[in-house]
N, C-alpha and C positions, 0 to 999 in steps of 0.2 A: 627343337632345339637343334643347330648344328653340331658335330660332336667338335669342333673345331672351335678358334675364338674369333667374336665377331667385335672388329671396329668402328665405332659410329664417329663421324669425324661431323663436326657443326661449325656453324657459326658462333663467335667466345658470348657467352651470357653476362660476362662481369661481373659476376659476386659467386661466392663460394655455396650460397645457399640454392642459388640459381642451378648451379652445375650439381649438386646434390641432387635437386629436383630431376636435372636431364639423367643424369646415370640412375634414377627409380626407374624412368619411363623407359630408357633403354632395356634394362634389366627386366621388366615386365614386358615390351616389347617381342623380343627374342627368346622369351620363357613361355609368351604367351599367358599372362598371370595377370590376374588384378593388378592394379598399381596399390591397391589399400594393401594386400598380401607381400607386399616388397616393402624389406626395412635394409638402410643400408649404415653398417656400423665401422667404427676406427678402434683399434686397439695399437696401441704404443707397445711394443715387446719389451721394450727397457725399461721403461715407469709405470704403466698401465694406465695412463690415461687413454680417454678415452675424444678427445677432440685433435690428436694425429695421430698417422701411425698409416698403415697400409690398411688400407678400407677392404671391407667384406659384404656379401651381401648374402640374403636370406629372400628366397622362393617360394613362397605358400610352404614353408617349413624344408626346404632344400637348400644348401651351401652353394656359393659358387666364386669366383675369382674375378675381381674385377679391378680395374684401376682405370685410372684418369690423368689426362695433362693439357696443362692449359698455353699456349702461348696469340700473342698480339692478335685478337680478331679471330682466335679458333679453339676450340674445347676438342680434344679426341677420349673419346670412353670405350673401354673392351668390356669383355663380358667371355670367360670361361665355362664351360659347364662342369659342375662336378665344384670341390673346394679346391681345386687347384690354382700355383699360383701364376702371377701373369703380372709383364709390366710393359707399359706404353708411355712413349714418348714423344710430344712432337715439337718442333724448333724450327726455327726462320733463318736462312743463310743469313740474313741483311744483321738478323740482332747477334750472330757470334761471332761477324764483320765486325761490330762496330766494338765489340767488347772484348780486350785480350783477356782471354783466360787460359790461367795457366793450369790448367786441368789435363794436357795432351801429355802424352807418354812421347821417350825421344822417339822412337818406331812410327807413333801417328804421327807425329812432326814431319818425319823423312817421308812417309809414304803421303801426305798432305802434297806437301813441296812436288812431289813427281806426279801429283793425278791430275793436272791439268785444271784442277777445280777446286785449288786449296780451300777457300770457303765452304763450298759446298763440302767437300769430305770431311773436313773439323766440324760441321754440324752434324754430319751422321755419326762420325767418333761418337760427340756431345750427346746426342739422343740415345744410343747403343748405350752408352753408359748409365744414363739415367733408368733405361728400362731397364734396365740387367738391377740394378741396385731395389730398384722399385720391386722387381720381383725377388730380390735378395729378402725383401724387409729392412734393411737398414738403413737405406737412402744415401744422402749425403752427409749420413755421420762415417761414411768412409770416403778416405784421399778419392777423389775420382782416377786418381793415377794410378792407383792401384787396378784399374781394369783397363787392361791394352785390347781396343778394338782394332778388328782387321777385315777390310774391306773386301770382299771378291772380287778383285780388278776384272777379271774375264766376263765377268755380267755387267761391271757398271755401264757399258753404255748403256744396255737398254734399261736400267734398273732406277739408276742414278742420277748419271749425268745428263740423261736426255730427258724429256719431260715424258711422265708416264700417262698413257692415253688410257685412262679405266673405260671409258665409253666401248672401246675398239678391241676390248683383250689385247693389251701391247703382254709382250713374254711374259714369264713369270717370273715374279722379283726374286731374287737368289737370298741364300739365307748365308747371312754375313756371321762372324763370330767375334762372341768379346770372350778374353780369359779375367777371370776372379778367383784367385785362390786357390790356382794351379787346375780350377775346372774349365772345362773350354763350352759358351754358352752359344748357341745357334739365336743370333734374330734377325727375323724380317726386316727391311730396309728399304720406303717407298718413297721418292720425290711425286707427291701429289699434284704441287706446281712448281712454277718458277721459283717461288719462296717459302715451300713448305717441305719439310720431312717429315716423315714417319717412320719411327723405329718401334716393333712388337717382339718382347722378349717373354716365350710362352714355351721354352722347351721343345721346339722343333713342328710342333703343332699345327695344323693348316690355319690359313690366316683369311679371314674374310673381310673386306674393308668398304665401308657404306659410306659413301662420300653424301653428305645431305647439308651441305653450307650453302647459303644465299649464293647465289654468283652473279658477278656483274658482266660477262666477259662474253654472254649469250650460251655458253656452255648449259649443258641437263646437267641437274645431279645424278649421281648413282644409287642403288638401291631398290629393294625390291617393290619398293613405289614409284618411282622414275618412272616416265615415259618412256613408250617405246622405244627401241635404239636397234640399228644393226647384230649387235652382240649382246650379250649378259650383262646388267648391269653392274656385277660385282667382281672384283679381281682376288680370287682366292688360291691362294700359294698353297702347293702342298709337297 
């Protein structure tokens, strides 16, 4: 398995049981472990319940950090080697634009208004908040306005506001930052298509994205099992 984070993006399964099955399959694949030797468990750090809380995985006796996120028609699954903490979130600008979320700081609102693409900017901010709070373990028990997400404007043209072409090795995505409880967290942000933004909070670890969605636009999927293409199938951030 890679030393960094592997994020696999799939067409949405539609049920939590199916999502859990997909997470087991991804962990088994990236660790080269038989699925029967993979367990995914949840444990709430507040009440101790096993039906919610941050997920973790055990593959053949080895602990792994995992995270998952759903939005309309899409499932994102993240795996990090070792017991490290990770948070992933995937969201659609169309959904964020349709719902007025009272979740943004004054700074985020001001920066979004100046960005030239306010809906996409706000979506990236929201995804960053969710990713950081998932990695933190408290999730939305924390007021999202407690997280202040700052996008790297110097690199937005290539990594967020433009379509990111993973097939041809687009320029490396920037690490944007989110501040929570006085700490600054690096976050990788990718715009996978016109209506899909992905955020990964992994303390600056390199991120490999494998896009395995069923495509209807003629584009080929990314990932090591995809058909050959001019450049590598993965987008790796270092």
